N, C-alpha and C positions, 0 to 999 in steps of 0.2 A: 368573491368566494375566497375563503382562507386557504393558504397553501396546503394545510393538512387534509383537505378534502379533494385535492386534485389528482393524487397519484393513481388510485385504482379507477377513478372515473375516466382518466385518459386512456386506460387500457381497455375500457369498454367503448367508448365512443367513437467564533472565532478562533478563527485560528488561535492556537496557543502562541503566546509571544515567545520568541526565540531567546535563548541565553546567548550572551555575547562571548566571543573569544577574542582575546586581545592580540595574540601572536600572529605573525605571518606564517605561511606554509613552511613546515620543517622539511628540509630536503636532506635525505641521507646521502653520505658521500661514498659509502661502501655497500656491497651487496652480498653479505654472507647469507647462507641458507639457514632457516630456522632450525633445521635438524642439527646443524653444527652449533647453534647459538643457545639452545635451551639450557638454562643453568641446571646445576646439579640439585638445587633446592626446589625443583619443580614439584617434588613430592610434598614439600611443605605447603606450597600453594594449594595443591589438591586437598590436603588435610583441612586447610581453612575453608575451602569451598564446601567440603562435606559437613563441616560444622555450622555452616551458614544456613539458616532456615528460610524456606521460600516465603513463609508468612511475614518475615521481616522486610521483604522487598515489595510487598503489595503497594500498588500505586493507583488503584482505581476501585471505587465502590461497586457493589453489585446492585443493579436495578432490574427487577423482575416484572414482567408483564405476562398476562395470559396469552397463551399461544394463539387464541382466536381473535386477539386484538387486530384491528385493521392495520394494513401497511401504513396508511397515512397517519393514523394515530401513533404508531410506533416511531415513524419518522419525526413527528412532532415532539415526542418524548426525548429522542436522541438529541434534538436540537435544544430543547428547553432545559434539559438536565446537564447539557454539555459533557456527555460521557462518550467513550469510544464504542460501546456496544450495549445491547440489551440482552438479558437472559430471558428465555421463554419458558414459562411454567406449563407443564402438561396439564390438560384439563381432566385427564383420567387417572394420573398417577402423581404421587408426591415427589416429583423429580423435574429436572430441567429437560426441555424438549429440543433445545438448540439455542443458537445465538443469532443476532441480527445486528449488522454494523453498516458503515458507510460503503464498504465494498459491495454489500448486498443491495444497498440503495442504488448504487451506480448500475449494478446488473439489472435491477428491476426497471429503472428508468430507460436503460438502453433497450431492454426487451420491449417496453411499451412503445418507444420511439420508432422501432424498426419492425414492428409486428407485421406490417404490410408485406415485408419481404420474406416472411417465413412460409415455406411451402407446406401443403397438406402432408407430404411424405415426411418432412422434418417433424411435424407435429406427431405423427404416428410413432416416430422414433424417440420422441421426448414426451413422455406422459406427464411430467411435471409441468412443462410449459402449457400443455393442454389443460391441466387442472387450473393453472393460474388464469388462463383465458376464460374458462368456464365460470370460475369464481368472479372474475371481473364483470362478466355479463349479468351475474346475479346482483351486482352492486356492492359486494363485500369480498375483498381479498384478505384472508387471514394471514398474519405475519409468518406463521409457521411454514406456509407454502414458499415463502421467500427466504427463509432462514438458510444461510450458507448457499444462496443462489450463485454467489461468486465463486464457490468452491475454494475460498481462501479463509473461511471462518468456522472451522470445526470446533465443537465443544470438547475441551480438554480439562480434566480435573485432577487434583493431587490431594493427598491426605494432609492433615494438620501438621504432621511432623516431617513433611517432605523437605528435601534440602535443595541447595542451589544446583547440585549435580543432577538431581531429578528434573529440574527445570530445563537444564541443558539437553537432556535426553529428548525432550519434546520440541524445544526450539530448534535443535539441530536437524529436525526433519521438516521444518517449514512452518510450524505453528507460530502464531503471533501473540497469543495470550493464553493464560492458564488460570482456572479458578481454584482457590485454595479453601478447603473445608475448614469450618470453625472448630471441629473436633473429629476424632476418629469415628464417632458413632452418630454424628449429626448429619442431617441432609442440608444444613445451611452452610453458607460460605462467608469467610472473613473478608474476601475481596479478590481482586484480579491482579495478577502479575503480568506485565507486558514484556515483550522482548526488549523494548527500549529501556525499561526499568532495570533489566538484568545487564544490559550494556552499560548503563550508568553506574551500576554497582562495580563492574569490572574496571571502569575508568577510575573510580574512586579508590578501589583496592590497589590499582597500579601506582597511584600517588603515594601510597603508604608502603609499597613493596618495591624496593629499588631494583631487584633482579627482574621482576615482571615489567617494570617500566623500561628497563634496558632492552628486554626482549621485544616489547611493542614499539621500540624505536628503530627497528629495522624497516626498510622500505617495503611497500606493498608487493613489489615484484618478487620478493623473496619468500612470500607465503603462497600456499596452494589455495587460493581463493577461486571458486568455480566460475565467477562472472567477471573476472578481472580483464580477460582478453576476448571479449565478445566481438569487437570490431563491427562487422556488418550486421550484427544482431542486436545492437543497442536499440531499444524501442523508443522511437522518436517520431514527432510529427512537426509540421511547419506552422509558423505563426498565423498564416492566413487560413488554415483549416478551422473548422468550427468546433464549438464545445462538444457537439454530438460526435464529431469525428474522434475527438480525444476519448470520449466515453466508450465508444465502440472499440477503440484500440485497446483500452485497458481491459475491457471485458474479453475481447478476442485473444489477447496475449496473456491473460491471467496475471496482470501486474497491478500494483496499487498506484503507480504514478508513471507519467511519460515525460520525456524531455521535450521542450518546445524550442525549435530552432528558428532563427530569423530566415525568412524565405530567400532573401537576397544575399546575405553574407554567410549563412550557415552557422552564425553565432548562437551559442546557448543562451537563450533569453531567460528561461525559468523552467519550472516543472509544474504540471497539473496533477493533482492527486484525487483519489476517490473521496477524501475528506473535503476537498475544495468543492467537488460536485455536490455533496450532501449539504454543505453549509451555504452554498450560494444558489445553486439551481433550484433546490426544493422550495425555499421560501421566496423565490423570485416572483414578482408580479408582472414581469415582462414576457410578452408573448413571443419574443424573439430570442430568448436566452440560449436556446439550443443551437441557433444558427449564428450566434455571436462569434466573430473571429477570435482566435485564442490570444492574440496580442491585446485585445480589449479585455478579455476575461482575466488575463494575468493582472491587469491593472485593478480589477475588482478584488482579486485575491490580496493584493498588496495594500488596498485602500485602508483597512482598519489599523494597519501598523504605522505608527508615527503620527496618525491623525488624532489619536486619543490621548497619548501620553508622551509623545515625542520619541518613542523607542523605535528605532529603525530595525528592519529585518532584511537580511540578505535574501533575495528571491530564490536562489538556488546555489548550491555549492558544487565545485568541481575540485578534484584532487589530481595530482600527477601520480604516475606509477612509481615514481621515486620518492613520493611523500611517505612519511612514516605511518604505520598502522595506528599508533596512538593519536596522531594528529587527525587522521581520518575518523576515528571514533569521536574525537572532540567536535569535529564538524557536523557529524550526524546528530549528535546531541544538541549542539547549538542551534540547529535549524529545525528541530523537532521533526526531522525527516526519517524515512526508513532506508534511504539509500543516498549515495553521492555518485556522481558521474566521474569516470576516470579519463583524464586527458593525457594525450601524448605530447602536448606542447610543453616547452620548458619556460613559458612565460605566464603560467597560471596565476590567477589573482584570486584572493579570498572572495571578492564580490564579482560575479560575472557581469560584464557590461555588454551592451548591444554590439559593440565593435569587435568583440573578442571571439575568435573562432577556436574552439577548444580541441578540435580533432579528437572527438570522443572515441575511446577504445574499449570501454567496458563500464561496469558499475561495481560498487562495493555496498552490500546491504547489511542490515543488522543481522539477518539470518546467517549470512556468510561468515561474519566475525564470530558469532556465537558458536558456529560449527567448529571453528578453529579452537576455541576454548574447550569445546566438548571433546575434541581429539586429544588435547592435552590432558583432560581428565579421564582418558581411556574409556570414553563412552563408546559402546558398540553400535554399529549400523548407522553411522553419521551420514546423512544424505540430505543436504539443504535444498536440493532441486526436486525432491520426491513429489511434493504437492504440485509443483508447476508441471512436471512431466505427466502427472495424472490428469490435470486440467486439459493439457494439450492432447493427450491420448483419447479423451472423451469428446473432443471438439469436432465440429463439422466444417469442412472447407468452404470458403467463400471467396469471391473475387471483388477487388476494389475497383472503383470507377476509374476511367482512364485519366481524367483530369487530376485526380489525387495522385496517381502514379507519376504524372508529369511534374507536379509540384515537388514531390519527394525526389524525383530524379534531378531536378534543378538544384535542390538543396544538397543532394549527395555530391554533385560535381564540385560544390564549393567547400563542403566540410570534409571531404576525403573519405572518411570511414563510416559515416552514418547512413543507415538505411532503416526503413521500417521492416520489422520482422514479418514473415508471411502472415497474411490475414486469415484467421480461423475463428469460427464461432463456437463458443463453449456451449454445453447443453442448456445451462440456465441463462447466462448472461447474454441475452440478446436485447436489443434496444427498444423507446418511449413514444407511444402513440395511442390514438383511439383505436382499440383493437377491433371494434365492430365496423368502423367506417373504412378502414384500409388506407387512411391518409396520415402522413406524418404530423405529429403535434409538436408544439414547442412549449417553453416554460410555463406560461400562464394557462396553456391548454391542458396541462397535465392534471386533469381533473374535470374538465368540461365535457359534457356529453355531446 
């Protein structure tokens, strides 16, 4: 049975290559505050940003499917078209009904895998999950039911003449992509601007603007980044946990990736993202994929890199709190990631190795950095954690099993500052199984009745 038929039946029953960076971590020797350091020509920067059109930063085409397309067919299109998301066209109106991306795929698979643990009371409190289950029993789950199931994928649009500052207004509140209209009167779209595309624009702009480059050369600790000092709240799991464990953690915590730590040493081995789940779990023919230990899954993630054209990819990046913001931006862009982990160690290396214990103290995400630029541009109501707070506010508490707690406890004792954040279940993102049988399914079973 092909992988694109497995998803909703289970509920009833490349990576992109990284760009290389040649320099070693840049460590700032002094720690002035940004408030003291912002140059007088900041108004000149803002003027340039206001003259830059959003349509000139488009980095992805728009692919539209009918909102009643099945989830499995939508997943197949995501994979075959190699695009970050699908737009859903309303069946009754000439407009978009929502988006579907790999975060939603992860939420749906997680829901299916753990449906046996969802109580009748939880179903009463969550009509959307109940609708998905009912649709699964009928044999067809329309993709609109799963659109933004992750609560990380809202539909945001801007007019044809929108500027870079208009993009910052949306990204600074937690959005990850924006659709740009082809004209002020058209219902069609030129393309999609991602938050990473905007970050790349700022990195390029800094190369041409000496004063901004100097500003970005201050250390991370001198900026008010919201997730820089998370310490015990860094979302991480251990290498012996399963793929399903990582999927549940991403859904429960409302994040798009988690750190994977070596169980014995506490070293940062790699990270697993919702995109990895979508590109490896969905097409897998293995019935054991969801129970695969993360250290094995990480090897599957790395396999395409270097084997096809000799291009190596660093599995994950860590920066120090004393590393510069510009260098941090370069690392995020080089790894095609949405975040890097912040280490308190003074021996950080560009490529994390199994023997290195990074003493993680926080993260720096694309949204965090764009929020900083938004503040410089005098954008009002900047709140990069808004969407995450909303996801957690609508979540349902749950308890982890004791053996997973013991694994994490052992890891914590070695890594010092890492722990898993409290486990909560979001309203949509619950986990992958045969919903009618009440037993947990795995990879190849995601579709078998």
